[in-house]
py3Dmol code that shows the C-alpha trace and the ligand (Angstrom):
import py3Dmol

protein = """\
ATOM      1  CA  MET A   1     107.922 131.155 100.586  1.00  0.00           C
ATOM      2  CA  ARG A   2     105.334 128.892  98.979  1.00  0.00           C
ATOM      3  CA  VAL A   3     104.106 130.177  95.620  1.00  0.00           C
ATOM      4  CA  PRO A   4     100.324 129.820  95.491  1.00  0.00           C
ATOM      5  CA  MET A   5      98.845 127.612  92.813  1.00  0.00           C
ATOM      6  CA  ILE A   6      95.442 127.414  91.198  1.00  0.00           C
ATOM      7  CA  ALA A   7      95.063 124.239  89.153  1.00  0.00           C
ATOM      8  CA  GLY A   8      92.076 123.508  86.951  1.00  0.00           C
ATOM      9  CA  ASN A   9      90.988 119.896  86.652  1.00  0.00           C
ATOM     10  CA  TRP A  10      88.886 119.815  83.502  1.00  0.00           C
ATOM     11  CA  LYS A  11      87.996 116.156  84.093  1.00  0.00           C
ATOM     12  CA  MET A  12      86.361 114.439  81.084  1.00  0.00           C
ATOM     13  CA  ASN A  13      85.194 117.700  79.520  1.00  0.00           C
ATOM     14  CA  THR A  14      86.058 119.583  76.315  1.00  0.00           C
ATOM     15  CA  THR A  15      86.819 118.348  72.833  1.00  0.00           C
ATOM     16  CA  VAL A  16      90.168 119.489  71.461  1.00  0.00           C
ATOM     17  CA  GLY A  17      88.402 122.396  69.746  1.00  0.00           C
ATOM     18  CA  GLU A  18      86.625 123.438  72.926  1.00  0.00           C
ATOM     19  CA  ALA A  19      89.842 123.160  74.917  1.00  0.00           C
ATOM     20  CA  VAL A  20      91.621 125.415  72.417  1.00  0.00           C
ATOM     21  CA  ASP A  21      88.813 127.986  72.608  1.00  0.00           C
ATOM     22  CA  LEU A  22      88.870 127.995  76.401  1.00  0.00           C
ATOM     23  CA  VAL A  23      92.621 128.512  76.552  1.00  0.00           C
ATOM     24  CA  LYS A  24      92.486 131.269  73.942  1.00  0.00           C
ATOM     25  CA  THR A  25      89.809 133.062  75.961  1.00  0.00           C
ATOM     26  CA  MET A  26      91.738 132.873  79.237  1.00  0.00           C
ATOM     27  CA  ARG A  27      95.362 133.128  78.129  1.00  0.00           C
ATOM     28  CA  LYS A  28      95.853 136.884  77.908  1.00  0.00           C
ATOM     29  CA  ASN A  29      94.220 137.707  81.226  1.00  0.00           C
ATOM     30  CA  LEU A  30      95.920 134.861  83.095  1.00  0.00           C
ATOM     31  CA  ASP A  31      99.272 136.042  81.780  1.00  0.00           C
ATOM     32  CA  LYS A  32      98.781 139.394  83.487  1.00  0.00           C
ATOM     33  CA  ILE A  33      98.946 137.661  86.870  1.00  0.00           C
ATOM     34  CA  SER A  34     102.466 136.734  87.835  1.00  0.00           C
ATOM     35  CA  ASN A  35     102.527 135.742  91.499  1.00  0.00           C
ATOM     36  CA  VAL A  36     100.356 132.634  91.214  1.00  0.00           C
ATOM     37  CA  ASP A  37     101.115 129.371  89.427  1.00  0.00           C
ATOM     38  CA  LYS A  38      98.281 128.819  86.971  1.00  0.00           C
ATOM     39  CA  VAL A  39      97.908 125.213  85.898  1.00  0.00           C
ATOM     40  CA  ILE A  40      95.347 123.662  83.613  1.00  0.00           C
ATOM     41  CA  CYS A  41      94.776 119.921  83.347  1.00  0.00           C
ATOM     42  CA  PRO A  42      92.801 119.166  80.190  1.00  0.00           C
ATOM     43  CA  PRO A  43      92.068 115.649  78.913  1.00  0.00           C
ATOM     44  CA  PHE A  44      95.034 113.681  77.476  1.00  0.00           C
ATOM     45  CA  VAL A  45      93.939 114.189  73.875  1.00  0.00           C
ATOM     46  CA  SER A  46      94.304 117.973  74.147  1.00  0.00           C
ATOM     47  CA  LEU A  47      97.670 118.102  75.888  1.00  0.00           C
ATOM     48  CA  ALA A  48      99.874 118.330  72.796  1.00  0.00           C
ATOM     49  CA  THR A  49      97.745 121.004  71.164  1.00  0.00           C
ATOM     50  CA  ILE A  50      97.436 123.071  74.331  1.00  0.00           C
ATOM     51  CA  ARG A  51     101.153 122.763  74.949  1.00  0.00           C
ATOM     52  CA  GLU A  52     101.788 124.574  71.670  1.00  0.00           C
ATOM     53  CA  LEU A  53      99.159 127.207  72.473  1.00  0.00           C
ATOM     54  CA  ILE A  54     100.742 128.119  75.807  1.00  0.00           C
ATOM     55  CA  LYS A  55     104.382 127.949  74.756  1.00  0.00           C
ATOM     56  CA  LYS A  56     104.856 131.670  75.283  1.00  0.00           C
ATOM     57  CA  SER A  57     102.408 131.905  78.139  1.00  0.00           C
ATOM     58  CA  SER A  58     102.898 131.590  81.905  1.00  0.00           C
ATOM     59  CA  ILE A  59     100.149 128.971  82.056  1.00  0.00           C
ATOM     60  CA  LYS A  60     101.458 125.546  83.060  1.00  0.00           C
ATOM     61  CA  LEU A  61     100.134 122.204  81.973  1.00  0.00           C
ATOM     62  CA  GLY A  62      99.155 119.081  83.861  1.00  0.00           C
ATOM     63  CA  ALA A  63      97.612 115.706  83.073  1.00  0.00           C
ATOM     64  CA  GLN A  64      94.810 114.109  85.063  1.00  0.00           C
ATOM     65  CA  ASN A  65      96.242 110.628  85.460  1.00  0.00           C
ATOM     66  CA  LEU A  66      98.917 108.216  84.250  1.00  0.00           C
ATOM     67  CA  TYR A  67      99.723 104.532  84.342  1.00  0.00           C
ATOM     68  CA  PHE A  68     102.803 103.479  86.254  1.00  0.00           C
ATOM     69  CA  ALA A  69     104.488 101.265  83.663  1.00  0.00           C
ATOM     70  CA  GLU A  70     106.949 102.870  81.247  1.00  0.00           C
ATOM     71  CA  LYS A  71     105.577 101.106  78.179  1.00  0.00           C
ATOM     72  CA  GLY A  72     104.144  97.794  77.044  1.00  0.00           C
ATOM     73  CA  ALA A  73     100.943  95.841  76.573  1.00  0.00           C
ATOM     74  CA  TYR A  74      98.574  98.056  78.555  1.00  0.00           C
ATOM     75  CA  THR A  75      95.975  98.936  75.959  1.00  0.00           C
ATOM     76  CA  GLY A  76      94.465 102.351  76.436  1.00  0.00           C
ATOM     77  CA  GLU A  77      96.887 103.551  79.081  1.00  0.00           C
ATOM     78  CA  ILE A  78      99.242 106.557  79.053  1.00  0.00           C
ATOM     79  CA  SER A  79     102.750 106.252  80.447  1.00  0.00           C
ATOM     80  CA  PRO A  80     104.810 108.707  82.500  1.00  0.00           C
ATOM     81  CA  LEU A  81     107.360 108.914  79.684  1.00  0.00           C
ATOM     82  CA  MET A  82     104.688 110.027  77.223  1.00  0.00           C
ATOM     83  CA  LEU A  83     103.572 112.780  79.589  1.00  0.00           C
ATOM     84  CA  ALA A  84     107.029 113.950  80.598  1.00  0.00           C
ATOM     85  CA  ASP A  85     107.426 115.460  77.137  1.00  0.00           C
ATOM     86  CA  LEU A  86     104.112 117.247  77.300  1.00  0.00           C
ATOM     87  CA  CYS A  87     103.458 118.626  80.761  1.00  0.00           C
ATOM     88  CA  GLU A  88     104.920 119.484  84.144  1.00  0.00           C
ATOM     89  CA  PHE A  89     102.256 118.213  86.548  1.00  0.00           C
ATOM     90  CA  VAL A  90     100.023 115.181  86.883  1.00  0.00           C
ATOM     91  CA  ILE A  91      97.029 114.688  89.157  1.00  0.00           C
ATOM     92  CA  ILE A  92      97.299 111.353  90.957  1.00  0.00           C
ATOM     93  CA  GLY A  93      94.813 109.589  93.212  1.00  0.00           C
ATOM     94  CA  HIS A  94      91.812 111.793  92.468  1.00  0.00           C
ATOM     95  CA  SER A  95      88.795 110.481  94.383  1.00  0.00           C
ATOM     96  CA  GLU A  96      86.942 109.840  91.117  1.00  0.00           C
ATOM     97  CA  ARG A  97      89.734 107.453  90.107  1.00  0.00           C
ATOM     98  CA  ARG A  98      89.669 105.788  93.499  1.00  0.00           C
ATOM     99  CA  GLN A  99      85.879 105.470  93.318  1.00  0.00           C
ATOM    100  CA  TYR A 100      85.203 104.530  89.665  1.00  0.00           C
ATOM    101  CA  PHE A 101      88.475 102.874  88.668  1.00  0.00           C
ATOM    102  CA  ASN A 102      89.327 101.066  91.894  1.00  0.00           C
ATOM    103  CA  GLU A 103      92.588 102.880  92.507  1.00  0.00           C
ATOM    104  CA  THR A 104      94.020 101.667  95.772  1.00  0.00           C
ATOM    105  CA  GLY A 105      96.664 103.276  97.934  1.00  0.00           C
ATOM    106  CA  GLU A 106      99.176 100.836  96.486  1.00  0.00           C
ATOM    107  CA  ILE A 107      98.369 101.845  92.905  1.00  0.00           C
ATOM    108  CA  VAL A 108      98.531 105.532  93.825  1.00  0.00           C
ATOM    109  CA  ASN A 109     101.927 104.896  95.390  1.00  0.00           C
ATOM    110  CA  GLN A 110     103.210 103.202  92.213  1.00  0.00           C
ATOM    111  CA  LYS A 111     101.915 106.091  90.119  1.00  0.00           C
ATOM    112  CA  ILE A 112     103.598 108.678  92.352  1.00  0.00           C
ATOM    113  CA  ALA A 113     106.914 106.826  92.090  1.00  0.00           C
ATOM    114  CA  ALA A 114     106.570 106.511  88.310  1.00  0.00           C
ATOM    115  CA  ALA A 115     105.770 110.213  87.884  1.00  0.00           C
ATOM    116  CA  LEU A 116     108.685 111.357  90.040  1.00  0.00           C
ATOM    117  CA  LYS A 117     111.059 109.077  88.147  1.00  0.00           C
ATOM    118  CA  VAL A 118     110.513 111.144  84.989  1.00  0.00           C
ATOM    119  CA  SER A 119     110.416 114.470  86.899  1.00  0.00           C
ATOM    120  CA  LEU A 120     106.679 114.969  86.573  1.00  0.00           C
ATOM    121  CA  LYS A 121     105.334 116.791  89.622  1.00  0.00           C
ATOM    122  CA  PRO A 122     102.433 114.860  91.117  1.00  0.00           C
ATOM    123  CA  ILE A 123      99.419 116.622  92.575  1.00  0.00           C
ATOM    124  CA  LEU A 124      98.501 113.917  95.078  1.00  0.00           C
ATOM    125  CA  CYS A 125      94.818 113.999  96.017  1.00  0.00           C
ATOM    126  CA  ILE A 126      93.691 112.782  99.412  1.00  0.00           C
ATOM    127  CA  GLY A 127      90.468 113.267 101.328  1.00  0.00           C
ATOM    128  CA  GLU A 128      87.804 111.543 103.371  1.00  0.00           C
ATOM    129  CA  ARG A 129      84.345 110.375 102.300  1.00  0.00           C
ATOM    130  CA  LEU A 130      81.184 111.761 103.878  1.00  0.00           C
ATOM    131  CA  GLU A 131      80.622 108.807 106.199  1.00  0.00           C
ATOM    132  CA  GLU A 132      84.238 108.971 107.346  1.00  0.00           C
ATOM    133  CA  ASN A 133      83.869 112.685 108.001  1.00  0.00           C
ATOM    134  CA  GLU A 134      80.682 112.146 109.956  1.00  0.00           C
ATOM    135  CA  ALA A 135      82.329 109.389 111.993  1.00  0.00           C
ATOM    136  CA  GLY A 136      85.114 111.813 112.969  1.00  0.00           C
ATOM    137  CA  LYS A 137      87.681 109.822 110.981  1.00  0.00           C
ATOM    138  CA  THR A 138      89.027 112.600 108.740  1.00  0.00           C
ATOM    139  CA  GLU A 139      92.505 112.694 110.255  1.00  0.00           C
ATOM    140  CA  GLU A 140      92.795 108.923 110.414  1.00  0.00           C
ATOM    141  CA  VAL A 141      91.836 108.616 106.724  1.00  0.00           C
ATOM    142  CA  VAL A 142      94.104 111.337 105.361  1.00  0.00           C
ATOM    143  CA  ALA A 143      97.034 110.120 107.479  1.00  0.00           C
ATOM    144  CA  GLU A 144      96.577 106.616 106.105  1.00  0.00           C
ATOM    145  CA  GLN A 145      96.280 107.887 102.520  1.00  0.00           C
ATOM    146  CA  LEU A 146      99.425 109.936 102.980  1.00  0.00           C
ATOM    147  CA  ASN A 147     101.344 106.985 104.443  1.00  0.00           C
ATOM    148  CA  SER A 148     100.339 104.589 101.688  1.00  0.00           C
ATOM    149  CA  SER A 149     100.766 107.075  98.824  1.00  0.00           C
ATOM    150  CA  LEU A 150     104.234 108.115  99.893  1.00  0.00           C
ATOM    151  CA  ALA A 151     105.562 104.734 101.076  1.00  0.00           C
ATOM    152  CA  GLY A 152     109.148 104.321  99.940  1.00  0.00           C
ATOM    153  CA  ILE A 153     109.265 107.771  98.296  1.00  0.00           C
ATOM    154  CA  ASP A 154     112.420 109.466  99.573  1.00  0.00           C
ATOM    155  CA  ASP A 155     112.460 112.610  97.453  1.00  0.00           C
ATOM    156  CA  LEU A 156     109.221 114.531  96.915  1.00  0.00           C
ATOM    157  CA  ASN A 157     110.779 116.647  94.142  1.00  0.00           C
ATOM    158  CA  GLY A 158     108.032 119.231  93.664  1.00  0.00           C
ATOM    159  CA  LEU A 159     105.129 116.984  94.640  1.00  0.00           C
ATOM    160  CA  LEU A 160     102.029 118.864  95.805  1.00  0.00           C
ATOM    161  CA  ILE A 161      99.142 117.611  97.884  1.00  0.00           C
ATOM    162  CA  ALA A 162      95.510 118.485  97.289  1.00  0.00           C
ATOM    163  CA  TYR A 163      93.218 117.955 100.250  1.00  0.00           C
ATOM    164  CA  GLU A 164      89.879 117.167  98.655  1.00  0.00           C
ATOM    165  CA  PRO A 165      87.107 115.983 100.958  1.00  0.00           C
ATOM    166  CA  VAL A 166      85.120 113.648  98.722  1.00  0.00           C
ATOM    167  CA  TRP A 167      81.798 115.041  99.967  1.00  0.00           C
ATOM    168  CA  ALA A 168      82.793 118.477  98.678  1.00  0.00           C
ATOM    169  CA  ILE A 169      83.778 117.466  95.145  1.00  0.00           C
ATOM    170  CA  GLY A 170      81.257 118.517  92.538  1.00  0.00           C
ATOM    171  CA  THR A 171      78.529 118.864  95.156  1.00  0.00           C
ATOM    172  CA  GLY A 172      78.478 122.627  95.639  1.00  0.00           C
ATOM    173  CA  LYS A 173      78.987 121.903  99.339  1.00  0.00           C
ATOM    174  CA  ALA A 174      82.497 123.138 100.068  1.00  0.00           C
ATOM    175  CA  ALA A 175      84.272 122.745 103.385  1.00  0.00           C
ATOM    176  CA  THR A 176      84.659 125.931 105.365  1.00  0.00           C
ATOM    177  CA  GLY A 177      87.989 127.725 105.153  1.00  0.00           C
ATOM    178  CA  GLU A 178      88.619 126.914 108.785  1.00  0.00           C
ATOM    179  CA  GLN A 179      87.868 123.177 108.388  1.00  0.00           C
ATOM    180  CA  ALA A 180      90.128 122.945 105.346  1.00  0.00           C
ATOM    181  CA  ASN A 181      92.899 124.882 107.069  1.00  0.00           C
ATOM    182  CA  GLU A 182      92.761 122.616 110.086  1.00  0.00           C
ATOM    183  CA  THR A 183      93.027 119.415 108.046  1.00  0.00           C
ATOM    184  CA  ILE A 184      95.738 120.862 105.831  1.00  0.00           C
ATOM    185  CA  SER A 185      97.684 121.858 108.934  1.00  0.00           C
ATOM    186  CA  PHE A 186      97.324 118.238 110.112  1.00  0.00           C
ATOM    187  CA  ILE A 187      98.566 117.003 106.712  1.00  0.00           C
ATOM    188  CA  ARG A 188     101.568 119.326 106.945  1.00  0.00           C
ATOM    189  CA  ARG A 189     102.422 117.961 110.387  1.00  0.00           C
ATOM    190  CA  ASN A 190     102.246 114.467 108.926  1.00  0.00           C
ATOM    191  CA  VAL A 191     104.616 115.435 106.132  1.00  0.00           C
ATOM    192  CA  ALA A 192     107.003 116.638 108.851  1.00  0.00           C
ATOM    193  CA  ARG A 193     106.635 113.284 110.606  1.00  0.00           C
ATOM    194  CA  LEU A 194     107.298 111.341 107.388  1.00  0.00           C
ATOM    195  CA  TYR A 195     110.086 113.642 106.124  1.00  0.00           C
ATOM    196  CA  ASP A 196     111.254 116.704 108.050  1.00  0.00           C
ATOM    197  CA  ASP A 197     110.185 120.207 109.106  1.00  0.00           C
ATOM    198  CA  LYS A 198     111.807 121.922 106.143  1.00  0.00           C
ATOM    199  CA  ILE A 199     110.022 119.743 103.612  1.00  0.00           C
ATOM    200  CA  ALA A 200     106.745 120.236 105.481  1.00  0.00           C
ATOM    201  CA  ARG A 201     107.201 124.008 105.470  1.00  0.00           C
ATOM    202  CA  GLU A 202     107.977 124.038 101.744  1.00  0.00           C
ATOM    203  CA  ILE A 203     105.427 121.607 100.345  1.00  0.00           C
ATOM    204  CA  ARG A 204     102.415 123.218  98.731  1.00  0.00           C
ATOM    205  CA  ILE A 205      99.054 121.919  99.897  1.00  0.00           C
ATOM    206  CA  LEU A 206      95.924 122.909  97.998  1.00  0.00           C
ATOM    207  CA  TYR A 207      92.276 122.680  98.930  1.00  0.00           C
ATOM    208  CA  GLY A 208      89.801 121.198  96.439  1.00  0.00           C
ATOM    209  CA  GLY A 209      86.045 120.733  96.548  1.00  0.00           C
ATOM    210  CA  SER A 210      83.444 123.103  95.088  1.00  0.00           C
ATOM    211  CA  VAL A 211      85.780 126.109  94.952  1.00  0.00           C
ATOM    212  CA  THR A 212      84.218 128.991  93.025  1.00  0.00           C
ATOM    213  CA  SER A 213      84.783 132.725  92.658  1.00  0.00           C
ATOM    214  CA  ALA A 214      82.282 133.199  95.489  1.00  0.00           C
ATOM    215  CA  ASN A 215      84.165 131.207  98.141  1.00  0.00           C
ATOM    216  CA  ALA A 216      87.783 131.308  96.885  1.00  0.00           C
ATOM    217  CA  ALA A 217      88.747 134.204  99.172  1.00  0.00           C
ATOM    218  CA  GLU A 218      87.652 132.254 102.244  1.00  0.00           C
ATOM    219  CA  PHE A 219      90.173 129.521 101.429  1.00  0.00           C
ATOM    220  CA  MET A 220      92.982 131.782 100.273  1.00  0.00           C
ATOM    221  CA  GLN A 221      92.849 133.760 103.517  1.00  0.00           C
ATOM    222  CA  GLN A 222      93.847 130.650 105.449  1.00  0.00           C
ATOM    223  CA  PRO A 223      97.570 130.462 106.219  1.00  0.00           C
ATOM    224  CA  GLU A 224      98.037 126.732 105.571  1.00  0.00           C
ATOM    225  CA  ILE A 225      96.196 126.685 102.233  1.00  0.00           C
ATOM    226  CA  ASP A 226      98.495 127.341  99.286  1.00  0.00           C
ATOM    227  CA  GLY A 227      95.910 127.407  96.537  1.00  0.00           C
ATOM    228  CA  ALA A 228      93.148 125.304  95.049  1.00  0.00           C
ATOM    229  CA  LEU A 229      92.448 122.387  92.769  1.00  0.00           C
ATOM    230  CA  VAL A 230      89.332 123.532  90.938  1.00  0.00           C
ATOM    231  CA  GLY A 231      87.005 121.254  89.000  1.00  0.00           C
ATOM    232  CA  GLY A 232      83.731 122.626  87.635  1.00  0.00           C
ATOM    233  CA  ALA A 233      84.630 126.304  87.991  1.00  0.00           C
ATOM    234  CA  SER A 234      87.845 125.846  86.004  1.00  0.00           C
ATOM    235  CA  LEU A 235      85.783 125.274  82.850  1.00  0.00           C
ATOM    236  CA  LYS A 236      84.405 128.814  82.973  1.00  0.00           C
ATOM    237  CA  ASP A 237      86.971 131.406  81.940  1.00  0.00           C
ATOM    238  CA  THR A 238      85.582 134.201  84.125  1.00  0.00           C
ATOM    239  CA  GLU A 239      85.355 131.938  87.178  1.00  0.00           C
ATOM    240  CA  PHE A 240      88.869 130.584  86.817  1.00  0.00           C
ATOM    241  CA  LEU A 241      90.287 134.055  86.227  1.00  0.00           C
ATOM    242  CA  SER A 242      88.465 135.434  89.244  1.00  0.00           C
ATOM    243  CA  ILE A 243      89.805 132.649  91.501  1.00  0.00           C
ATOM    244  CA  VAL A 244      93.352 133.268  90.253  1.00  0.00           C
ATOM    245  CA  THR A 245      92.984 137.043  90.636  1.00  0.00           C
ATOM    246  CA  GLN A 246      91.664 136.775  94.190  1.00  0.00           C
ATOM    247  CA  THR A 247      94.510 134.435  95.082  1.00  0.00           C
ATOM    248  CA  ALA A 248      97.072 136.903  93.725  1.00  0.00           C
ATOM    249  CA  VAL A 249      95.589 139.713  95.807  1.00  0.00           C
ATOM    250  CA  ILE A 250      95.248 137.717  99.027  1.00  0.00           C
ATOM    251  CA  LYS A 251      98.539 135.827  98.831  1.00  0.00           C
ATOM    252  CA  PRO A 252     101.036 138.252  97.291  1.00  0.00           C
ATOM    253  CA  ARG A 253     104.531 136.826  96.873  1.00  0.00           C
ATOM    254  CA  LYS A 254     106.908 138.461  99.368  1.00  0.00           C
TER     255      LYS A 254
END
"""
ligand_1 = """\
10
PEP
C 88.086 118.249 91.505
O 87.695 117.681 90.509
O 89.217 118.035 91.939
C 87.187 119.198 92.181
C 87.577 119.755 93.283
O 85.956 119.417 91.589
P 84.907 120.591 91.936
O 85.699 121.865 92.056
O 83.964 120.616 90.797
O 84.270 120.236 93.230
"""
view = py3Dmol.view(width=600, height=400)
view.addModel(protein, "pdb")
view.setStyle({"model": 0}, {"cartoon": {"style": "trace"}})
view.addModel(ligand_1, "xyz")
view.setStyle({"model": 1}, {"stick": {}})
view.zoomTo()
view.show()
């Protein structure tokens, strides 16, 4: 049984004070929901403070990125070891990092390996761009991203995948539930090809791209979709809570 997960990617939003306020507003209500993994991924600078705030809460913590080296002369970067103390999850390969910070498949692969080495659970983001989608290349692109990201990785150790079509991120133009389910089913078959059927059945695959309280149910009703990676809507307490609540109702743990 795959436990559903709703993860909030706060991106480069919130000061430490704002992050604290947001968590304080959401904490009590999120704690009432027990059959969904609730993860928030605030900016690096808030991780330590938020970690203290949610110590007695069921909310889990993730980072939005890492660098693959353990330590050294990499000014401005954050290492896996630094994060391992602070959080359980780390988003890797988000399309904004691929687009604005030139992250290649090879870099994503190194980051995945580095995260797993310190038992951080990666949320690996893959997804096609608009022109690739329009050219009918969705499956080709996600298969290639999966191959390159997971090259040489023998043990997935809690790794999750987020299927995030780039054209749906931050645009208000989400995929349909059916489209997302179809591609996620394809991704799961590829995990079976790369690993085995058991791993493919157990791995959690999220959808991401303009998920809100208004369309969350459409995604959660799909059998292959195990939850969502939520950007913009995760910064609004009522929106995030509504998405988590709908997920708990639609995907009750058996
Ligand atoms: C994201 O940042 O991963 C994302 C899906 O953003 P949004 O929900 O705002 O489209």
